[in-house]
C-alpha positions as a Python dict, from the first residue, in 0.01 Angstrom:
ca = {
    (1, 'M'): (0, 0, 0),
    (2, 'N'): (239, 292, -46),
    (3, 'A'): (138, 627, -194),
    (4, 'I'): (281, 555, -539),
    (5, 'E'): (106, 220, -579),
    (6, 'A'): (-221, 366, -451),
    (7, 'Y'): (-194, 649, -702),
    (8, 'L'): (-115, 413, -987),
    (9, 'G'): (-407, 191, -888),
    (10, 'E'): (-642, 489, -901),
    (11, 'L'): (-500, 593, -1237),
    (12, 'D'): (-536, 241, -1373),
    (13, 'G'): (-901, 231, -1273),
    (14, 'R'): (-974, 551, -1463),
    (15, 'L'): (-815, 445, -1792),
    (16, 'R'): (-988, 256, -2073),
    (17, 'G'): (-810, 128, -2381),
    (18, 'P'): (-568, -133, -2519),
    (19, 'S'): (-403, -314, -2229),
    (20, 'A'): (-51, -298, -2374),
    (21, 'A'): (-71, 76, -2438),
    (22, 'K'): (-219, 136, -2093),
    (23, 'A'): (59, -69, -1933),
    (24, 'D'): (318, 143, -2114),
    (25, 'L'): (169, 465, -1978),
    (26, 'L'): (144, 328, -1625),
    (27, 'T'): (505, 210, -1640),
    (28, 'E'): (607, 556, -1757),
    (29, 'A'): (417, 710, -1466),
    (30, 'R'): (569, 467, -1215),
    (31, 'D'): (922, 542, -1338),
    (32, 'G'): (863, 916, -1305),
    (33, 'L'): (717, 881, -958),
    (34, 'V'): (996, 655, -837),
    (35, 'D'): (1261, 892, -971),
    (36, 'A'): (1094, 1187, -800),
    (37, 'A'): (1064, 994, -472),
    (38, 'D'): (1431, 896, -491),
    (39, 'A'): (1523, 1262, -534),
    (40, 'Y'): (1325, 1355, -222),
    (41, 'R'): (1485, 1071, -26),
    (42, 'A'): (1827, 1193, -133),
    (43, 'G'): (1729, 1531, 11),
    (44, 'G'): (1656, 1379, 350),
    (45, 'A'): (1286, 1285, 336),
    (46, 'D'): (1182, 944, 463),
    (47, 'Q'): (1028, 688, 224),
    (48, 'A'): (664, 764, 295),
    (49, 'E'): (710, 1141, 282),
    (50, 'A'): (915, 1115, -38),
    (51, 'E'): (640, 914, -207),
    (52, 'R'): (368, 1154, -93),
    (53, 'R'): (562, 1450, -231),
    (54, 'A'): (629, 1271, -560),
    (55, 'V'): (258, 1196, -604),
    (56, 'A'): (162, 1555, -518),
    (57, 'D'): (410, 1691, -773),
    (58, 'F'): (290, 1450, -1044),
    (59, 'G'): (-64, 1592, -1042),
    (60, 'S'): (-413, 1476, -955),
    (61, 'A'): (-515, 1136, -1087),
    (62, 'D'): (-819, 1290, -1252),
    (63, 'L'): (-611, 1536, -1453),
    (64, 'I'): (-341, 1287, -1549),
    (65, 'A'): (-604, 1028, -1643),
    (66, 'R'): (-759, 1271, -1891),
    (67, 'D'): (-423, 1330, -2055),
    (68, 'Y'): (-342, 959, -2063),
    (69, 'Q'): (-688, 875, -2194),
    (70, 'A'): (-632, 1111, -2486),
    (71, 'E'): (-300, 939, -2554),
    (72, 'L'): (-466, 597, -2548),
    (73, 'G'): (-727, 723, -2791),
    (74, 'L'): (-460, 851, -3026),
    (75, 'R'): (-275, 520, -3022),
    (76, 'R'): (-598, 327, -3081),
    (77, 'D'): (-699, 549, -3372),
    (78, 'I'): (-357, 520, -3534),
    (79, 'R'): (-371, 142, -3507),
    (80, 'V'): (-715, 132, -3671),
    (81, 'L'): (-593, 363, -3948),
    (82, 'W'): (-307, 126, -4022),
    (83, 'E'): (-549, -168, -4033),
    (84, 'L'): (-760, 22, -4286),
    (85, 'I'): (-456, 123, -4492),
    (86, 'A'): (-345, -239, -4517),
    (87, 'G'): (-684, -409, -4531),
    (88, 'V'): (-886, -212, -4786),
    (89, 'P'): (-630, -228, -5072),
    (90, 'L'): (-578, -597, -5003),
    (91, 'L'): (-953, -661, -5026),
    (92, 'I'): (-979, -456, -5346),
    (93, 'L'): (-695, -655, -5504),
    (94, 'A'): (-837, -989, -5389),
    (95, 'W'): (-1183, -898, -5521),
    (96, 'D'): (-1042, -798, -5862),
    (97, 'L'): (-854, -1127, -5884),
    (98, 'A'): (-1159, -1330, -5782),
    (99, 'R'): (-1380, -1144, -6030),
    (100, 'V'): (-1154, -1247, -6320),
    (101, 'F'): (-1229, -1614, -6255),
    (102, 'A'): (-1607, -1573, -6209),
    (103, 'D'): (-1852, -1659, -6487),
    (104, 'W'): (-2035, -1333, -6558),
    (105, 'S'): (-2163, -1429, -6903),
    (106, 'R'): (-2480, -1595, -6772),
    (107, 'L'): (-2586, -1277, -6597),
    (108, 'G'): (-2600, -1053, -6902),
    (109, 'A'): (-2463, -703, -6955),
    (110, 'P'): (-2547, -455, -6677),
    (111, 'P'): (-2706, -115, -6758),
    (112, 'S'): (-2502, 205, -6775),
    (113, 'W'): (-2623, 327, -6434),
    (114, 'Y'): (-2472, 20, -6273),
    (115, 'H'): (-2132, 92, -6422),
    (116, 'R'): (-2153, 449, -6292),
    (117, 'A'): (-2250, 329, -5943),
    (118, 'I'): (-1964, 79, -5931),
    (119, 'G'): (-1728, 351, -6055),
    (120, 'V'): (-1834, 573, -5766),
    (121, 'A'): (-1784, 284, -5522),
    (122, 'D'): (-1438, 213, -5668),
    (123, 'T'): (-1341, 578, -5620),
    (124, 'L'): (-1466, 586, -5261),
    (125, 'A'): (-1289, 260, -5178),
    (126, 'A'): (-962, 396, -5320),
    (127, 'L'): (-1002, 726, -5135),
    (128, 'S'): (-1049, 556, -4798),
    (129, 'P'): (-686, 442, -4745),
    (130, 'A'): (-560, 758, -4918),
    (131, 'V'): (-739, 973, -4660),
    (132, 'A'): (-602, 752, -4382),
    (133, 'I'): (-245, 797, -4509),
    (134, 'A'): (-297, 1174, -4539),
    (135, 'G'): (-422, 1183, -4181),
    (136, 'L'): (-118, 999, -4048),
    (137, 'L'): (115, 1233, -4237),
    (138, 'A'): (-74, 1536, -4104),
    (139, 'A'): (-53, 1398, -3750),
    (140, 'R'): (320, 1348, -3786),
    (141, 'L'): (364, 1707, -3903),
    (142, 'L'): (143, 1840, -3624),
    (143, 'S'): (330, 1639, -3361),
    (144, 'R'): (648, 1830, -3446),
    (145, 'R'): (481, 2157, -3350),
    (146, 'T'): (240, 2057, -3078),
    (147, 'A'): (109, 1755, -2887),
    (148, 'G'): (-202, 1624, -2720),
    (149, 'P'): (-550, 1736, -2832),
    (150, 'P'): (-462, 1891, -3173),
    (151, 'V'): (-291, 1573, -3292),
    (152, 'A'): (-560, 1350, -3142),
    (153, 'R'): (-836, 1552, -3311),
    (154, 'A'): (-662, 1536, -3649),
    (155, 'V'): (-627, 1159, -3628),
    (156, 'S'): (-982, 1119, -3496),
    (157, 'W'): (-1141, 1317, -3780),
    (158, 'T'): (-927, 1136, -4035),
    (159, 'L'): (-1033, 801, -3897),
    (160, 'A'): (-1400, 899, -3914),
    (161, 'A'): (-1361, 1014, -4276),
    (162, 'A'): (-1166, 707, -4387),
    (163, 'V'): (-1400, 459, -4219),
    (164, 'G'): (-1702, 649, -4352),
    (165, 'L'): (-1573, 641, -4710),
    (166, 'N'): (-1512, 268, -4684),
    (167, 'L'): (-1861, 207, -4544),
    (168, 'V'): (-2026, 410, -4820),
    (169, 'A'): (-1821, 222, -5081),
    (170, 'V'): (-1928, -116, -4942),
    (171, 'A'): (-2291, -4, -4921),
    (172, 'T'): (-2278, 122, -5281),
    (173, 'Y'): (-2130, -204, -5409),
    (174, 'G'): (-2387, -413, -5229),
    (175, 'G'): (-2681, -180, -5286),
    (176, 'A'): (-2624, -136, -5658),
    (177, 'T'): (-2565, -508, -5713),
    (178, 'G'): (-2862, -610, -5501),
    (179, 'L'): (-3088, -360, -5677),
    (180, 'L'): (-2979, -477, -6021),
    (181, 'E'): (-2967, -851, -5966),
    (182, 'P'): (-2908, -1011, -5624),
    (183, 'S'): (-2769, -1324, -5786),
    (184, 'R'): (-2462, -1125, -5885),
    (185, 'L'): (-2367, -1119, -5517),
    (186, 'L'): (-2323, -1497, -5534),
    (187, 'V'): (-2171, -1528, -5881),
    (188, 'S'): (-1888, -1738, -5736),
    (189, 'V'): (-1783, -1872, -5398),
    (190, 'P'): (-1461, -1663, -5381),
    (191, 'C'): (-1653, -1345, -5469),
    (192, 'A'): (-1919, -1420, -5208),
    (193, 'V'): (-1656, -1495, -4942),
    (194, 'L'): (-1465, -1176, -5020),
    (195, 'S'): (-1785, -971, -5013),
    (196, 'G'): (-1868, -1110, -4670),
    (197, 'T'): (-1511, -1057, -4551),
    (198, 'W'): (-1516, -694, -4663),
    (199, 'I'): (-1846, -633, -4484),
    (200, 'L'): (-1717, -791, -4162),
    (201, 'F'): (-1391, -599, -4188),
    (202, 'S'): (-1580, -273, -4234),
    (203, 'M'): (-1797, -349, -3933),
    (204, 'R'): (-1488, -420, -3726),
    (205, 'L'): (-1331, -88, -3824),
    (206, 'T'): (-1652, 94, -3736),
    (207, 'V'): (-1684, -76, -3397),
    (208, 'A'): (-1316, -12, -3319),
    (209, 'A'): (-1354, 357, -3403),
    (210, 'R'): (-1680, 400, -3212),
    (211, 'S'): (-1574, 197, -2909),
    (212, 'W'): (-1300, 448, -2841),
    (213, 'R'): (-1548, 738, -2846),
    (214, 'T'): (-1760, 564, -2581),
    (215, 'T'): (-1467, 517, -2344),
    (216, 'A'): (-1284, 843, -2402),
}
């Protein structure tokens, strides 16, 4: 195995994240190393020496892996933010449509505290994608001035806030309804299915956000 392939193999072993994004970074590294080696060969170095010099110039695998790992984290966080931006409003809309066709008359009128709790949950649910959008816009603005850790931190904190707001909203919906009258959770099959879908979706977002932290 030549020096470039050995280096790339070591780099690959240190990286954790989406396979497609990791492949893009490794391809970028390979192209840079090959170009550098070609330049050394054009200057008179033999193949092996040119590759060794290219690898030495590129930097230690440990250092480059840290930079690439941060980039993978940023890409993963941005993808999860887009899933939240698309998914939460869609679930809110679907729930509102399903609620129109449910028979609520047999359950009786809820007390005023329940309306206030649901109002809070509605606000939190609406804020979740809004915060995600604001985070992406902030990251875009930051990326014009700087790169790396500042942008990654901005996206990371935004993701935590957006996912947290969505989780609290879901917990408030379910907690208030379960405390008032659990049967309201099963008022209709579409409402029950959407409730379960929203819970599973929220869990997926949480796992996706936390799984990155454990591999970063």
